[in-house]
C-alpha positions as CSV (number, residue, x, y, z in Angstrom):
1,A,-49.5,365.4,116.3
2,I,-45.7,365.3,116.1
3,D,-44.0,365.9,112.8
4,L,-40.4,364.6,112.7
5,S,-37.6,365.0,110.2
6,D,-36.4,362.0,108.1
7,T,-33.6,361.5,110.7
8,F,-36.2,359.5,112.5
9,L,-36.2,357.0,109.7
10,Q,-32.5,356.2,110.0
11,N,-31.6,352.5,110.8
12,P,-35.2,351.5,111.3
13,T,-35.2,348.0,112.8
14,S,-38.5,346.8,114.3
15,R,-37.2,347.2,117.9
16,S,-35.6,350.6,117.3
17,V,-38.8,352.0,115.8
18,R,-40.9,350.7,118.6
19,N,-38.6,352.1,121.2
20,R,-38.4,355.5,119.4
21,V,-42.1,355.8,119.2
22,S,-42.5,354.7,122.8
23,E,-40.2,357.4,124.0
24,L,-42.0,360.0,122.0
25,V,-45.4,358.9,123.2
26,Y,-44.4,358.8,126.9
27,T,-42.7,362.2,126.6
28,A,-45.5,363.9,124.7
29,T,-48.2,362.6,126.9
30,T,-46.6,363.8,130.2
31,P,-49.2,366.5,130.5
32,P,-52.5,364.8,131.6
33,A,-54.5,366.6,128.9
34,I,-52.6,364.9,126.1
35,T,-53.6,361.2,125.9
36,G,-52.4,360.2,122.5
37,V,-49.9,361.1,119.7
38,Q,-50.1,360.9,115.9
39,I,-46.6,360.8,114.4
40,T,-45.7,361.9,110.9
41,V,-42.3,362.3,109.2
42,N,-41.9,365.3,106.9
43,G,-45.7,365.6,106.9
44,S,-46.5,362.1,105.8
45,T,-47.2,358.8,107.6
46,P,-44.0,356.8,107.7
47,V,-43.9,353.2,106.5
48,F,-41.2,350.9,107.9
49,Q,-40.4,347.6,106.2
50,G,-40.4,344.9,108.8
51,A,-41.6,347.2,111.6
52,P,-44.9,346.0,113.0
53,L,-46.3,349.4,113.8
54,N,-49.3,350.9,112.0
55,M,-48.0,354.5,112.0
56,S,-51.3,355.9,110.7
57,R,-52.9,355.6,114.1
58,V,-52.8,357.6,117.3
59,F,-50.6,356.0,119.9
60,E,-51.3,355.9,123.6
61,R,-49.1,355.0,126.5
62,S,-50.8,351.7,127.0
63,D,-49.6,350.6,123.5
64,F,-46.0,350.5,124.9
65,L,-46.1,348.9,128.3
66,D,-43.8,346.2,127.0
67,T,-41.0,348.8,126.5
68,L,-41.0,350.1,130.1
69,P,-38.6,349.0,132.8
70,P,-40.3,347.0,135.7
71,I,-40.4,350.2,137.8
72,F,-41.4,353.3,135.8
73,L,-41.0,356.4,137.9
74,E,-43.2,359.1,136.4
75,T,-42.6,361.7,139.2
76,P,-40.4,363.1,140.4
77,A,-38.8,363.7,137.0
78,V,-35.2,364.5,136.3
79,G,-34.7,368.2,137.1
80,D,-37.5,368.4,139.7
81,T,-36.5,370.1,142.9
82,L,-37.3,368.5,146.3
83,S,-38.3,370.6,149.3
84,G,-39.1,368.7,152.4
85,S,-41.4,366.1,150.8
86,L,-41.3,363.6,148.1
87,H,-44.2,362.6,145.8
88,M,-43.6,359.5,143.7
89,T,-45.9,358.2,141.0
90,G,-45.6,355.7,138.2
91,L,-46.2,352.1,137.1
92,A,-44.7,348.9,138.4
93,N,-44.8,345.3,137.4
94,V,-43.0,343.7,140.3
95,F,-43.3,340.7,142.6
96,E,-46.3,341.0,144.9
97,A,-46.7,344.6,143.8
98,Q,-44.2,345.9,146.3
99,F,-40.8,347.6,145.9
100,N,-38.5,349.8,147.9
101,F,-37.0,353.3,147.8
102,T,-34.3,355.3,149.5
103,L,-33.6,359.0,149.4
104,T,-30.0,359.9,150.2
105,D,-28.5,363.4,150.1
106,S,-25.2,364.0,148.3
107,S,-23.3,363.8,151.5
108,G,-24.5,360.2,152.0
109,K,-27.1,361.0,154.7
110,L,-30.3,358.8,154.5
111,L,-33.2,361.2,154.3
112,A,-36.0,358.6,153.8
113,S,-36.6,355.0,153.0
114,G,-39.5,352.6,152.8
115,T,-41.7,350.4,150.6
116,I,-44.1,351.3,148.0
117,Q,-47.2,349.3,147.1
118,A,-48.5,349.3,143.5
119,S,-52.1,348.5,142.7
120,A,-51.2,345.2,141.0
121,G,-48.1,343.1,140.5
122,T,-46.4,339.9,139.4
123,G,-47.1,339.9,135.7
124,T,-49.5,342.8,135.7
125,W,-48.9,346.6,135.6
126,G,-50.1,348.5,138.7
127,S,-50.0,352.2,139.3
128,F,-48.6,353.7,142.5
129,A,-48.6,357.1,144.3
130,H,-46.5,357.5,147.4
131,D,-45.8,360.5,149.5
132,V,-43.1,360.8,152.2
133,A,-41.8,363.7,154.2
134,Y,-38.1,363.8,155.1
135,T,-35.9,365.9,157.2
136,A,-34.3,368.8,155.3
137,S,-30.7,368.6,154.3
138,S,-28.2,371.3,153.6
139,A,-26.7,369.2,150.8
140,P,-27.3,370.6,147.3
141,S,-28.8,367.4,145.9
142,A,-30.2,363.9,146.7
143,A,-30.4,360.6,144.9
144,L,-33.7,358.8,144.8
145,H,-33.2,355.1,144.4
146,V,-36.3,352.8,143.6
147,Y,-35.7,349.1,143.4
148,D,-37.0,345.7,143.9
149,L,-35.4,342.8,145.8
150,S,-35.0,339.4,144.1
151,A,-37.4,336.8,145.5
152,K,-34.7,334.3,144.6
153,D,-31.7,335.7,146.6
154,G,-32.6,339.1,148.0
155,S,-30.3,341.0,145.7
156,V,-31.2,344.4,144.3
157,I,-33.0,344.3,140.9
158,D,-34.9,346.6,138.6
159,S,-32.9,349.6,140.0
160,V,-33.6,353.2,139.0
161,V,-31.7,356.1,140.4
162,I,-32.6,359.8,139.8
163,N,-30.5,362.7,141.1
164,L,-32.6,365.6,142.2
165,P,-31.7,369.1,143.5
166,L,-32.7,370.0,147.1
167,S,-34.0,373.4,148.1
């Protein structure tokens, strides 16, 4: 259970409440042992006028798939340090269940690149887990870029970039 202050209730539009709860649920359920979250405000179940969420229930990640970007990178997370290998996990809802990644150090050197295959795609969420080794770099950090290419014109879409320290 997560008990919040009444600041959580400020400016409660239907969309903002749904996004706030989604962020809380995804953050709180990062440890695998935690699968759901009950949310209270000042010890009570909040009621939002016009917000279509039953706040008296336990929320799970699957309740908020519609709030995720098309490529949701679970790991590595911001602040994780890379050391010779890269382990990527998450969810994707992309064309033909395939998308791309590059890992570039802060000096601009390409450390790794390739494609990632999710378990499902094109209108369905699929999970992915992808491991890649890369050549060590003396640069202090790297940028991991995951993205899809538009089936229409080949342009980069659904782009996510995470900066990560290197050791």
